[in-house]
PDB file of N, CA, C and O in Angstrom:
ATOM      1  N   MET A   1    -134.913 -54.865 -42.464  1.00  0.00           N
ATOM      2  CA  MET A   1    -133.580 -55.200 -42.902  1.00  0.00           C
ATOM      3  C   MET A   1    -132.569 -55.304 -44.272  1.00  0.00           C
ATOM      4  O   MET A   1    -132.996 -56.410 -44.607  1.00  0.00           O
ATOM      5  N   LYS A   2    -131.958 -55.118 -44.902  1.00  0.00           N
ATOM      6  CA  LYS A   2    -130.358 -55.595 -45.682  1.00  0.00           C
ATOM      7  C   LYS A   2    -130.577 -55.396 -46.326  1.00  0.00           C
ATOM      8  O   LYS A   2    -131.388 -55.683 -47.206  1.00  0.00           O
ATOM      9  N   ILE A   3    -129.262 -54.248 -45.905  1.00  0.00           N
ATOM     10  CA  ILE A   3    -128.489 -53.232 -47.084  1.00  0.00           C
ATOM     11  C   ILE A   3    -127.417 -54.316 -47.999  1.00  0.00           C
ATOM     12  O   ILE A   3    -126.857 -55.367 -47.685  1.00  0.00           O
ATOM     13  N   SER A   4    -127.440 -53.558 -49.178  1.00  0.00           N
ATOM     14  CA  SER A   4    -126.465 -54.719 -49.747  1.00  0.00           C
ATOM     15  C   SER A   4    -125.951 -53.159 -50.786  1.00  0.00           C
ATOM     16  O   SER A   4    -126.487 -52.061 -50.934  1.00  0.00           O
ATOM     17  N   LEU A   5    -125.000 -53.623 -51.196  1.00  0.00           N
ATOM     18  CA  LEU A   5    -124.092 -52.759 -52.171  1.00  0.00           C
ATOM     19  C   LEU A   5    -123.619 -53.787 -53.931  1.00  0.00           C
ATOM     20  O   LEU A   5    -123.031 -54.843 -54.165  1.00  0.00           O
ATOM     21  N   HIS A   6    -124.144 -52.948 -54.597  1.00  0.00           N
ATOM     22  CA  HIS A   6    -123.385 -53.152 -56.170  1.00  0.00           C
ATOM     23  C   HIS A   6    -122.322 -53.320 -56.477  1.00  0.00           C
ATOM     24  O   HIS A   6    -121.464 -52.438 -56.444  1.00  0.00           O
ATOM     25  N   ALA A   7    -122.117 -54.595 -56.879  1.00  0.00           N
ATOM     26  CA  ALA A   7    -120.756 -54.601 -57.800  1.00  0.00           C
ATOM     27  C   ALA A   7    -120.162 -53.368 -58.222  1.00  0.00           C
ATOM     28  O   ALA A   7    -119.025 -53.001 -57.927  1.00  0.00           O
ATOM     29  N   TYR A   8    -120.888 -52.826 -58.841  1.00  0.00           N
ATOM     30  CA  TYR A   8    -120.705 -52.091 -60.301  1.00  0.00           C
ATOM     31  C   TYR A   8    -119.951 -50.717 -59.523  1.00  0.00           C
ATOM     32  O   TYR A   8    -119.883 -49.739 -60.267  1.00  0.00           O
ATOM     33  N   ALA A   9    -119.348 -50.510 -58.048  1.00  0.00           N
ATOM     34  CA  ALA A   9    -118.829 -49.856 -56.920  1.00  0.00           C
ATOM     35  C   ALA A   9    -117.449 -49.772 -57.450  1.00  0.00           C
ATOM     36  O   ALA A   9    -116.617 -48.867 -57.515  1.00  0.00           O
ATOM     37  N   PHE A  10    -117.491 -51.248 -57.872  1.00  0.00           N
ATOM     38  CA  PHE A  10    -116.122 -51.343 -57.549  1.00  0.00           C
ATOM     39  C   PHE A  10    -114.891 -51.810 -59.246  1.00  0.00           C
ATOM     40  O   PHE A  10    -113.752 -52.211 -59.485  1.00  0.00           O
ATOM     41  N   GLY A  11    -116.124 -51.399 -59.953  1.00  0.00           N
ATOM     42  CA  GLY A  11    -115.905 -51.656 -61.580  1.00  0.00           C
ATOM     43  C   GLY A  11    -114.965 -50.318 -62.006  1.00  0.00           C
ATOM     44  O   GLY A  11    -114.372 -49.413 -61.419  1.00  0.00           O
ATOM     45  N   PRO A  12    -115.244 -50.837 -63.644  1.00  0.00           N
ATOM     46  CA  PRO A  12    -114.091 -49.942 -64.400  1.00  0.00           C
ATOM     47  C   PRO A  12    -115.619 -48.654 -64.654  1.00  0.00           C
ATOM     48  O   PRO A  12    -115.280 -47.479 -64.800  1.00  0.00           O
ATOM     49  N   HIS A  13    -116.876 -48.919 -64.680  1.00  0.00           N
ATOM     50  CA  HIS A  13    -118.013 -47.536 -64.811  1.00  0.00           C
ATOM     51  C   HIS A  13    -117.235 -46.148 -64.356  1.00  0.00           C
ATOM     52  O   HIS A  13    -116.654 -45.333 -65.073  1.00  0.00           O
ATOM     53  N   GLY A  14    -117.498 -46.159 -62.334  1.00  0.00           N
ATOM     54  CA  GLY A  14    -117.876 -44.460 -62.306  1.00  0.00           C
ATOM     55  C   GLY A  14    -116.355 -44.183 -62.438  1.00  0.00           C
ATOM     56  O   GLY A  14    -116.211 -43.134 -63.065  1.00  0.00           O
ATOM     57  N   GLY A  15    -115.404 -44.622 -62.155  1.00  0.00           N
ATOM     58  CA  GLY A  15    -114.350 -43.944 -62.560  1.00  0.00           C
ATOM     59  C   GLY A  15    -113.856 -43.161 -60.898  1.00  0.00           C
ATOM     60  O   GLY A  15    -112.737 -42.740 -60.602  1.00  0.00           O
ATOM     61  N   TRP A  16    -114.999 -43.168 -60.110  1.00  0.00           N
ATOM     62  CA  TRP A  16    -114.364 -42.590 -59.039  1.00  0.00           C
ATOM     63  C   TRP A  16    -113.030 -43.383 -57.640  1.00  0.00           C
ATOM     64  O   TRP A  16    -112.206 -42.906 -56.860  1.00  0.00           O
ATOM     65  N   VAL A  17    -113.448 -44.579 -57.953  1.00  0.00           N
ATOM     66  CA  VAL A  17    -112.461 -45.045 -57.230  1.00  0.00           C
ATOM     67  C   VAL A  17    -111.349 -46.796 -58.477  1.00  0.00           C
ATOM     68  O   VAL A  17    -111.659 -47.238 -59.584  1.00  0.00           O
ATOM     69  N   PRO A  18    -110.799 -46.990 -58.042  1.00  0.00           N
ATOM     70  CA  PRO A  18    -110.019 -48.175 -58.860  1.00  0.00           C
ATOM     71  C   PRO A  18    -111.083 -49.489 -59.121  1.00  0.00           C
ATOM     72  O   PRO A  18    -111.581 -50.195 -58.244  1.00  0.00           O
ATOM     73  N   THR A  19    -111.208 -49.559 -60.074  1.00  0.00           N
ATOM     74  CA  THR A  19    -111.477 -50.975 -60.927  1.00  0.00           C
ATOM     75  C   THR A  19    -110.984 -51.502 -60.076  1.00  0.00           C
ATOM     76  O   THR A  19    -110.106 -50.798 -59.577  1.00  0.00           O
ATOM     77  N   TYR A  20    -111.128 -52.673 -59.503  1.00  0.00           N
ATOM     78  CA  TYR A  20    -111.517 -54.449 -58.879  1.00  0.00           C
ATOM     79  C   TYR A  20    -112.033 -54.841 -59.229  1.00  0.00           C
ATOM     80  O   TYR A  20    -113.193 -54.591 -59.555  1.00  0.00           O
ATOM     81  N   LEU A  21    -110.728 -56.572 -59.451  1.00  0.00           N
ATOM     82  CA  LEU A  21    -112.013 -57.826 -59.633  1.00  0.00           C
ATOM     83  C   LEU A  21    -113.011 -58.545 -58.789  1.00  0.00           C
ATOM     84  O   LEU A  21    -113.752 -57.699 -58.287  1.00  0.00           O
ATOM     85  N   VAL A  22    -113.252 -59.425 -58.521  1.00  0.00           N
ATOM     86  CA  VAL A  22    -114.626 -59.601 -58.200  1.00  0.00           C
ATOM     87  C   VAL A  22    -114.747 -60.133 -56.677  1.00  0.00           C
ATOM     88  O   VAL A  22    -115.640 -60.360 -55.861  1.00  0.00           O
ATOM     89  N   GLU A  23    -112.980 -60.219 -56.785  1.00  0.00           N
ATOM     90  CA  GLU A  23    -113.073 -60.473 -55.256  1.00  0.00           C
ATOM     91  C   GLU A  23    -112.542 -60.039 -54.348  1.00  0.00           C
ATOM     92  O   GLU A  23    -112.464 -60.611 -53.260  1.00  0.00           O
ATOM     93  N   GLU A  24    -111.974 -58.713 -54.675  1.00  0.00           N
ATOM     94  CA  GLU A  24    -111.991 -57.781 -54.181  1.00  0.00           C
ATOM     95  C   GLU A  24    -113.080 -57.057 -53.819  1.00  0.00           C
ATOM     96  O   GLU A  24    -113.142 -56.462 -52.743  1.00  0.00           O
ATOM     97  N   ALA A  25    -113.949 -57.061 -54.637  1.00  0.00           N
ATOM     98  CA  ALA A  25    -114.777 -56.097 -55.319  1.00  0.00           C
ATOM     99  C   ALA A  25    -116.064 -56.708 -53.420  1.00  0.00           C
ATOM    100  O   ALA A  25    -116.446 -55.874 -52.599  1.00  0.00           O
ATOM    101  N   ILE A  26    -116.302 -57.898 -53.343  1.00  0.00           N
ATOM    102  CA  ILE A  26    -116.957 -59.070 -52.098  1.00  0.00           C
ATOM    103  C   ILE A  26    -116.191 -58.673 -51.130  1.00  0.00           C
ATOM    104  O   ILE A  26    -116.817 -58.472 -50.090  1.00  0.00           O
ATOM    105  N   LYS A  27    -114.826 -58.442 -51.062  1.00  0.00           N
ATOM    106  CA  LYS A  27    -113.135 -58.473 -49.178  1.00  0.00           C
ATOM    107  C   LYS A  27    -113.793 -56.972 -49.179  1.00  0.00           C
ATOM    108  O   LYS A  27    -113.328 -56.527 -48.130  1.00  0.00           O
ATOM    109  N   ARG A  28    -114.725 -55.771 -49.823  1.00  0.00           N
ATOM    110  CA  ARG A  28    -113.731 -54.509 -49.306  1.00  0.00           C
ATOM    111  C   ARG A  28    -115.630 -54.267 -48.577  1.00  0.00           C
ATOM    112  O   ARG A  28    -116.111 -53.513 -47.731  1.00  0.00           O
ATOM    113  N   THR A  29    -116.222 -55.406 -49.509  1.00  0.00           N
ATOM    114  CA  THR A  29    -118.173 -55.226 -49.285  1.00  0.00           C
ATOM    115  C   THR A  29    -118.490 -55.260 -48.599  1.00  0.00           C
ATOM    116  O   THR A  29    -119.334 -54.462 -48.192  1.00  0.00           O
ATOM    117  N   ALA A  30    -118.004 -56.283 -47.929  1.00  0.00           N
ATOM    118  CA  ALA A  30    -117.710 -56.859 -46.311  1.00  0.00           C
ATOM    119  C   ALA A  30    -117.384 -56.022 -46.126  1.00  0.00           C
ATOM    120  O   ALA A  30    -118.295 -55.220 -46.330  1.00  0.00           O
ATOM    121  N   ARG A  31    -116.357 -55.452 -45.749  1.00  0.00           N
ATOM    122  CA  ARG A  31    -115.981 -54.006 -44.812  1.00  0.00           C
ATOM    123  C   ARG A  31    -115.743 -53.840 -44.134  1.00  0.00           C
ATOM    124  O   ARG A  31    -115.185 -53.884 -43.038  1.00  0.00           O
ATOM    125  N   LEU A  32    -116.781 -53.291 -45.636  1.00  0.00           N
ATOM    126  CA  LEU A  32    -117.963 -52.198 -45.517  1.00  0.00           C
ATOM    127  C   LEU A  32    -119.537 -51.879 -44.179  1.00  0.00           C
ATOM    128  O   LEU A  32    -120.322 -51.000 -43.824  1.00  0.00           O
ATOM    129  N   GLY A  33    -119.137 -53.406 -43.892  1.00  0.00           N
ATOM    130  CA  GLY A  33    -120.080 -53.789 -43.417  1.00  0.00           C
ATOM    131  C   GLY A  33    -121.423 -53.601 -43.830  1.00  0.00           C
ATOM    132  O   GLY A  33    -122.308 -53.034 -43.190  1.00  0.00           O
ATOM    133  N   TYR A  34    -121.539 -54.345 -45.437  1.00  0.00           N
ATOM    134  CA  TYR A  34    -123.149 -54.381 -45.839  1.00  0.00           C
ATOM    135  C   TYR A  34    -123.405 -56.432 -45.542  1.00  0.00           C
ATOM    136  O   TYR A  34    -122.782 -57.273 -44.893  1.00  0.00           O
ATOM    137  N   ASP A  35    -124.524 -56.464 -46.346  1.00  0.00           N
ATOM    138  CA  ASP A  35    -125.047 -57.563 -46.061  1.00  0.00           C
ATOM    139  C   ASP A  35    -124.611 -58.718 -47.749  1.00  0.00           C
ATOM    140  O   ASP A  35    -124.443 -59.935 -47.828  1.00  0.00           O
ATOM    141  N   GLY A  36    -124.565 -57.687 -48.779  1.00  0.00           N
ATOM    142  CA  GLY A  36    -124.505 -58.726 -49.514  1.00  0.00           C
ATOM    143  C   GLY A  36    -123.884 -58.037 -50.543  1.00  0.00           C
ATOM    144  O   GLY A  36    -124.640 -57.088 -50.750  1.00  0.00           O
ATOM    145  N   ILE A  37    -123.136 -57.975 -51.157  1.00  0.00           N
ATOM    146  CA  ILE A  37    -122.959 -57.818 -52.443  1.00  0.00           C
ATOM    147  C   ILE A  37    -124.931 -58.303 -54.403  1.00  0.00           C
ATOM    148  O   ILE A  37    -125.789 -59.152 -54.642  1.00  0.00           O
ATOM    149  N   GLU A  38    -124.565 -57.411 -54.811  1.00  0.00           N
ATOM    150  CA  GLU A  38    -125.128 -57.461 -55.930  1.00  0.00           C
ATOM    151  C   GLU A  38    -123.954 -58.033 -56.816  1.00  0.00           C
ATOM    152  O   GLU A  38    -123.383 -57.033 -57.248  1.00  0.00           O
ATOM    153  N   LEU A  39    -123.639 -58.593 -57.053  1.00  0.00           N
ATOM    154  CA  LEU A  39    -123.071 -59.497 -58.872  1.00  0.00           C
ATOM    155  C   LEU A  39    -123.501 -58.842 -59.940  1.00  0.00           C
ATOM    156  O   LEU A  39    -124.671 -58.650 -60.270  1.00  0.00           O
ATOM    157  N   ASP A  40    -122.036 -58.332 -60.743  1.00  0.00           N
ATOM    158  CA  ASP A  40    -122.475 -57.226 -61.661  1.00  0.00           C
ATOM    159  C   ASP A  40    -121.632 -58.704 -63.057  1.00  0.00           C
ATOM    160  O   ASP A  40    -120.427 -58.881 -63.240  1.00  0.00           O
ATOM    161  N   ALA A  41    -122.632 -59.361 -63.658  1.00  0.00           N
ATOM    162  CA  ALA A  41    -122.843 -60.087 -65.063  1.00  0.00           C
ATOM    163  C   ALA A  41    -121.740 -58.580 -66.542  1.00  0.00           C
ATOM    164  O   ALA A  41    -121.984 -58.077 -67.638  1.00  0.00           O
ATOM    165  N   ALA A  42    -120.520 -58.533 -65.420  1.00  0.00           N
ATOM    166  CA  ALA A  42    -119.486 -58.056 -67.122  1.00  0.00           C
ATOM    167  C   ALA A  42    -117.986 -57.480 -66.046  1.00  0.00           C
ATOM    168  O   ALA A  42    -117.417 -57.359 -64.961  1.00  0.00           O
ATOM    169  N   ARG A  43    -118.042 -57.345 -67.187  1.00  0.00           N
ATOM    170  CA  ARG A  43    -116.239 -57.899 -67.103  1.00  0.00           C
ATOM    171  C   ARG A  43    -116.163 -56.289 -65.797  1.00  0.00           C
ATOM    172  O   ARG A  43    -116.935 -55.345 -65.631  1.00  0.00           O
ATOM    173  N   PRO A  44    -114.894 -56.664 -65.157  1.00  0.00           N
ATOM    174  CA  PRO A  44    -114.115 -57.204 -65.108  1.00  0.00           C
ATOM    175  C   PRO A  44    -114.955 -58.404 -63.756  1.00  0.00           C
ATOM    176  O   PRO A  44    -114.295 -58.926 -62.857  1.00  0.00           O
ATOM    177  N   HIS A  45    -115.805 -58.520 -63.859  1.00  0.00           N
ATOM    178  CA  HIS A  45    -116.802 -59.495 -62.482  1.00  0.00           C
ATOM    179  C   HIS A  45    -116.601 -60.253 -63.062  1.00  0.00           C
ATOM    180  O   HIS A  45    -115.451 -60.346 -63.492  1.00  0.00           O
ATOM    181  N   VAL A  46    -117.912 -61.571 -63.541  1.00  0.00           N
ATOM    182  CA  VAL A  46    -118.717 -62.274 -63.756  1.00  0.00           C
ATOM    183  C   VAL A  46    -119.836 -62.039 -64.720  1.00  0.00           C
ATOM    184  O   VAL A  46    -121.065 -62.052 -64.791  1.00  0.00           O
ATOM    185  N   TRP A  47    -118.399 -61.743 -65.655  1.00  0.00           N
ATOM    186  CA  TRP A  47    -119.231 -61.557 -67.706  1.00  0.00           C
ATOM    187  C   TRP A  47    -119.305 -63.591 -67.395  1.00  0.00           C
ATOM    188  O   TRP A  47    -118.266 -64.250 -67.350  1.00  0.00           O
ATOM    189  N   PRO A  48    -120.204 -64.000 -67.286  1.00  0.00           N
ATOM    190  CA  PRO A  48    -120.053 -65.661 -67.162  1.00  0.00           C
ATOM    191  C   PRO A  48    -119.575 -66.140 -69.052  1.00  0.00           C
ATOM    192  O   PRO A  48    -119.964 -67.141 -69.654  1.00  0.00           O
ATOM    193  N   TYR A  49    -118.601 -64.977 -69.609  1.00  0.00           N
ATOM    194  CA  TYR A  49    -117.944 -66.122 -70.765  1.00  0.00           C
ATOM    195  C   TYR A  49    -116.302 -66.647 -69.953  1.00  0.00           C
ATOM    196  O   TYR A  49    -115.635 -67.680 -69.902  1.00  0.00           O
ATOM    197  N   ASP A  50    -116.184 -64.936 -69.299  1.00  0.00           N
ATOM    198  CA  ASP A  50    -115.076 -65.532 -68.692  1.00  0.00           C
ATOM    199  C   ASP A  50    -113.681 -66.272 -67.600  1.00  0.00           C
ATOM    200  O   ASP A  50    -112.483 -66.345 -67.327  1.00  0.00           O
ATOM    201  N   ILE A  51    -115.830 -66.896 -67.196  1.00  0.00           N
ATOM    202  CA  ILE A  51    -115.817 -67.718 -65.343  1.00  0.00           C
ATOM    203  C   ILE A  51    -116.028 -69.367 -66.066  1.00  0.00           C
ATOM    204  O   ILE A  51    -116.749 -69.948 -66.877  1.00  0.00           O
ATOM    205  N   ASP A  52    -114.988 -69.598 -65.245  1.00  0.00           N
ATOM    206  CA  ASP A  52    -116.239 -70.665 -65.052  1.00  0.00           C
ATOM    207  C   ASP A  52    -116.224 -72.239 -63.996  1.00  0.00           C
ATOM    208  O   ASP A  52    -116.179 -72.076 -62.777  1.00  0.00           O
ATOM    209  N   LYS A  53    -116.249 -73.158 -64.355  1.00  0.00           N
ATOM    210  CA  LYS A  53    -117.250 -73.191 -63.083  1.00  0.00           C
ATOM    211  C   LYS A  53    -116.469 -73.887 -61.834  1.00  0.00           C
ATOM    212  O   LYS A  53    -117.130 -74.706 -61.197  1.00  0.00           O
ATOM    213  N   GLU A  54    -115.419 -73.695 -61.511  1.00  0.00           N
ATOM    214  CA  GLU A  54    -114.308 -72.913 -60.373  1.00  0.00           C
ATOM    215  C   GLU A  54    -114.083 -72.160 -60.220  1.00  0.00           C
ATOM    216  O   GLU A  54    -113.462 -72.070 -59.162  1.00  0.00           O
ATOM    217  N   HIS A  55    -114.230 -71.159 -60.798  1.00  0.00           N
ATOM    218  CA  HIS A  55    -113.915 -69.333 -60.907  1.00  0.00           C
ATOM    219  C   HIS A  55    -115.543 -69.388 -59.515  1.00  0.00           C
ATOM    220  O   HIS A  55    -115.633 -68.826 -58.423  1.00  0.00           O
ATOM    221  N   ARG A  56    -116.298 -70.081 -60.067  1.00  0.00           N
ATOM    222  CA  ARG A  56    -117.836 -69.689 -60.375  1.00  0.00           C
ATOM    223  C   ARG A  56    -117.441 -70.277 -58.152  1.00  0.00           C
ATOM    224  O   ARG A  56    -117.315 -69.776 -57.035  1.00  0.00           O
ATOM    225  N   GLY A  57    -117.434 -71.132 -58.619  1.00  0.00           N
ATOM    226  CA  GLY A  57    -116.830 -71.542 -56.832  1.00  0.00           C
ATOM    227  C   GLY A  57    -116.420 -71.275 -55.624  1.00  0.00           C
ATOM    228  O   GLY A  57    -116.788 -71.426 -54.459  1.00  0.00           O
ATOM    229  N   ALA A  58    -115.100 -70.605 -56.541  1.00  0.00           N
ATOM    230  CA  ALA A  58    -114.200 -70.225 -54.999  1.00  0.00           C
ATOM    231  C   ALA A  58    -114.918 -68.422 -54.636  1.00  0.00           C
ATOM    232  O   ALA A  58    -114.747 -67.773 -53.604  1.00  0.00           O
ATOM    233  N   ILE A  59    -115.985 -67.873 -56.308  1.00  0.00           N
ATOM    234  CA  ILE A  59    -116.305 -66.384 -56.056  1.00  0.00           C
ATOM    235  C   ILE A  59    -116.879 -67.161 -54.479  1.00  0.00           C
ATOM    236  O   ILE A  59    -116.393 -67.014 -53.357  1.00  0.00           O
ATOM    237  N   LYS A  60    -118.340 -68.195 -55.000  1.00  0.00           N
ATOM    238  CA  LYS A  60    -118.957 -68.554 -53.475  1.00  0.00           C
ATOM    239  C   LYS A  60    -118.524 -68.993 -52.605  1.00  0.00           C
ATOM    240  O   LYS A  60    -119.040 -69.021 -51.487  1.00  0.00           O
ATOM    241  N   LYS A  61    -117.519 -69.415 -52.909  1.00  0.00           N
ATOM    242  CA  LYS A  61    -116.921 -69.894 -51.149  1.00  0.00           C
ATOM    243  C   LYS A  61    -116.696 -68.901 -50.331  1.00  0.00           C
ATOM    244  O   LYS A  61    -117.014 -68.770 -49.149  1.00  0.00           O
ATOM    245  N   LEU A  62    -116.057 -68.128 -51.126  1.00  0.00           N
ATOM    246  CA  LEU A  62    -116.053 -66.498 -50.806  1.00  0.00           C
ATOM    247  C   LEU A  62    -116.794 -65.492 -50.075  1.00  0.00           C
ATOM    248  O   LEU A  62    -116.383 -64.758 -49.176  1.00  0.00           O
ATOM    249  N   ILE A  63    -118.098 -65.575 -50.659  1.00  0.00           N
ATOM    250  CA  ILE A  63    -118.859 -65.028 -50.607  1.00  0.00           C
ATOM    251  C   ILE A  63    -120.062 -64.848 -49.294  1.00  0.00           C
ATOM    252  O   ILE A  63    -120.842 -64.099 -48.706  1.00  0.00           O
ATOM    253  N   LYS A  64    -119.170 -66.895 -49.471  1.00  0.00           N
ATOM    254  CA  LYS A  64    -119.702 -67.281 -48.103  1.00  0.00           C
ATOM    255  C   LYS A  64    -119.072 -67.036 -46.576  1.00  0.00           C
ATOM    256  O   LYS A  64    -119.744 -67.343 -45.591  1.00  0.00           O
ATOM    257  N   GLU A  65    -117.753 -66.471 -46.449  1.00  0.00           N
ATOM    258  CA  GLU A  65    -117.065 -66.835 -45.615  1.00  0.00           C
ATOM    259  C   GLU A  65    -116.269 -64.997 -45.379  1.00  0.00           C
ATOM    260  O   GLU A  65    -115.310 -64.587 -44.726  1.00  0.00           O
ATOM    261  N   CYS A  66    -117.295 -64.321 -46.305  1.00  0.00           N
ATOM    262  CA  CYS A  66    -117.318 -63.001 -46.263  1.00  0.00           C
ATOM    263  C   CYS A  66    -118.595 -62.666 -45.260  1.00  0.00           C
ATOM    264  O   CYS A  66    -118.574 -61.614 -44.621  1.00  0.00           O
ATOM    265  N   ASN A  67    -119.904 -63.749 -45.119  1.00  0.00           N
ATOM    266  CA  ASN A  67    -121.081 -63.711 -44.213  1.00  0.00           C
ATOM    267  C   ASN A  67    -121.424 -62.843 -45.612  1.00  0.00           C
ATOM    268  O   ASN A  67    -120.880 -61.788 -45.286  1.00  0.00           O
ATOM    269  N   LEU A  68    -121.920 -62.611 -46.840  1.00  0.00           N
ATOM    270  CA  LEU A  68    -122.265 -62.572 -47.131  1.00  0.00           C
ATOM    271  C   LEU A  68    -123.502 -62.609 -48.090  1.00  0.00           C
ATOM    272  O   LEU A  68    -123.155 -63.350 -49.010  1.00  0.00           O
ATOM    273  N   GLU A  69    -124.788 -62.166 -48.325  1.00  0.00           N
ATOM    274  CA  GLU A  69    -125.228 -62.971 -49.163  1.00  0.00           C
ATOM    275  C   GLU A  69    -125.358 -61.622 -51.276  1.00  0.00           C
ATOM    276  O   GLU A  69    -124.991 -60.592 -51.843  1.00  0.00           O
ATOM    277  N   VAL A  70    -126.014 -62.650 -51.361  1.00  0.00           N
ATOM    278  CA  VAL A  70    -126.274 -62.189 -53.317  1.00  0.00           C
ATOM    279  C   VAL A  70    -127.637 -62.225 -53.978  1.00  0.00           C
ATOM    280  O   VAL A  70    -128.156 -63.081 -54.694  1.00  0.00           O
ATOM    281  N   PRO A  71    -128.188 -60.729 -53.413  1.00  0.00           N
ATOM    282  CA  PRO A  71    -129.640 -60.746 -53.851  1.00  0.00           C
ATOM    283  C   PRO A  71    -130.119 -61.275 -55.020  1.00  0.00           C
ATOM    284  O   PRO A  71    -130.863 -62.236 -55.218  1.00  0.00           O
ATOM    285  N   ALA A  72    -129.131 -59.856 -56.393  1.00  0.00           N
ATOM    286  CA  ALA A  72    -129.238 -60.339 -57.691  1.00  0.00           C
ATOM    287  C   ALA A  72    -128.059 -60.529 -57.975  1.00  0.00           C
ATOM    288  O   ALA A  72    -127.023 -60.309 -57.347  1.00  0.00           O
ATOM    289  N   ILE A  73    -128.358 -61.172 -59.467  1.00  0.00           N
ATOM    290  CA  ILE A  73    -127.472 -60.589 -59.864  1.00  0.00           C
ATOM    291  C   ILE A  73    -127.872 -59.731 -61.437  1.00  0.00           C
ATOM    292  O   ILE A  73    -128.878 -60.069 -62.060  1.00  0.00           O
ATOM    293  N   SER A  74    -126.825 -58.456 -62.019  1.00  0.00           N
ATOM    294  CA  SER A  74    -127.580 -57.651 -63.369  1.00  0.00           C
ATOM    295  C   SER A  74    -127.043 -58.047 -64.128  1.00  0.00           C
ATOM    296  O   SER A  74    -125.814 -58.105 -64.080  1.00  0.00           O
ATOM    297  N   GLY A  75    -127.824 -58.527 -65.246  1.00  0.00           N
ATOM    298  CA  GLY A  75    -127.322 -58.076 -66.775  1.00  0.00           C
ATOM    299  C   GLY A  75    -126.919 -57.773 -67.291  1.00  0.00           C
ATOM    300  O   GLY A  75    -127.754 -57.028 -67.804  1.00  0.00           O
ATOM    301  N   TYR A  76    -125.486 -57.539 -68.153  1.00  0.00           N
ATOM    302  CA  TYR A  76    -125.417 -56.442 -68.835  1.00  0.00           C
ATOM    303  C   TYR A  76    -126.535 -54.724 -69.624  1.00  0.00           C
ATOM    304  O   TYR A  76    -126.986 -54.317 -70.694  1.00  0.00           O
ATOM    305  N   TYR A  77    -126.502 -54.569 -69.055  1.00  0.00           N
ATOM    306  CA  TYR A  77    -126.825 -52.692 -68.853  1.00  0.00           C
ATOM    307  C   TYR A  77    -126.652 -52.303 -70.275  1.00  0.00           C
ATOM    308  O   TYR A  77    -127.376 -52.333 -71.270  1.00  0.00           O
ATOM    309  N   PHE A  78    -125.101 -51.824 -69.949  1.00  0.00           N
ATOM    310  CA  PHE A  78    -124.253 -51.125 -69.886  1.00  0.00           C
ATOM    311  C   PHE A  78    -124.592 -50.306 -71.582  1.00  0.00           C
ATOM    312  O   PHE A  78    -124.390 -51.018 -72.565  1.00  0.00           O
ATOM    313  N   GLY A  79    -125.187 -48.564 -71.857  1.00  0.00           N
ATOM    314  CA  GLY A  79    -125.146 -48.166 -72.916  1.00  0.00           C
ATOM    315  C   GLY A  79    -127.145 -48.457 -73.303  1.00  0.00           C
ATOM    316  O   GLY A  79    -127.923 -48.265 -74.237  1.00  0.00           O
ATOM    317  N   PHE A  80    -127.159 -48.737 -72.591  1.00  0.00           N
ATOM    318  CA  PHE A  80    -129.252 -49.357 -72.504  1.00  0.00           C
ATOM    319  C   PHE A  80    -129.759 -48.370 -72.146  1.00  0.00           C
ATOM    320  O   PHE A  80    -128.891 -47.688 -71.602  1.00  0.00           O
ATOM    321  N   ASN A  81    -130.976 -47.737 -72.133  1.00  0.00           N
ATOM    322  CA  ASN A  81    -131.398 -46.546 -71.539  1.00  0.00           C
ATOM    323  C   ASN A  81    -132.652 -46.887 -70.538  1.00  0.00           C
ATOM    324  O   ASN A  81    -133.450 -46.671 -71.450  1.00  0.00           O
ATOM    325  N   PHE A  82    -133.132 -47.082 -69.923  1.00  0.00           N
ATOM    326  CA  PHE A  82    -134.412 -48.096 -69.395  1.00  0.00           C
ATOM    327  C   PHE A  82    -135.673 -47.458 -69.172  1.00  0.00           C
ATOM    328  O   PHE A  82    -136.854 -47.796 -69.085  1.00  0.00           O
ATOM    329  N   SER A  83    -134.575 -45.771 -69.074  1.00  0.00           N
ATOM    330  CA  SER A  83    -136.323 -44.953 -69.587  1.00  0.00           C
ATOM    331  C   SER A  83    -136.628 -44.773 -70.828  1.00  0.00           C
ATOM    332  O   SER A  83    -137.557 -44.000 -71.065  1.00  0.00           O
ATOM    333  N   SER A  84    -136.142 -45.234 -71.606  1.00  0.00           N
ATOM    334  CA  SER A  84    -136.780 -46.150 -72.893  1.00  0.00           C
ATOM    335  C   SER A  84    -137.925 -46.130 -74.017  1.00  0.00           C
ATOM    336  O   SER A  84    -137.745 -47.022 -74.846  1.00  0.00           O
ATOM    337  N   PRO A  85    -138.899 -45.448 -74.220  1.00  0.00           N
ATOM    338  CA  PRO A  85    -140.215 -45.643 -74.639  1.00  0.00           C
ATOM    339  C   PRO A  85    -140.327 -46.523 -75.654  1.00  0.00           C
ATOM    340  O   PRO A  85    -141.319 -46.819 -76.320  1.00  0.00           O
ATOM    341  N   LEU A  86    -138.810 -47.057 -75.729  1.00  0.00           N
ATOM    342  CA  LEU A  86    -138.879 -48.020 -77.471  1.00  0.00           C
ATOM    343  C   LEU A  86    -138.491 -49.180 -77.325  1.00  0.00           C
ATOM    344  O   LEU A  86    -138.457 -49.946 -78.288  1.00  0.00           O
TER     345      LEU A  86
END
């Protein structure tokens, strides 16, 4: 089994750690010994409107250099209640 960390842990949403850009979140995830990182399609990480092809390539390269996998990319979900029957 492989264990991954959600990049949310390094985003502005938790409040228990400083906010880091995706590159720093990737490096910290690797240093913590995780096998992968679930990317967050939200700012300041991989919001599609903020990153171009070159930036995506640099992120992909860094993930590979850090020997991490990306098991998932979570979509924008803040403000939505997944337990709501509506």
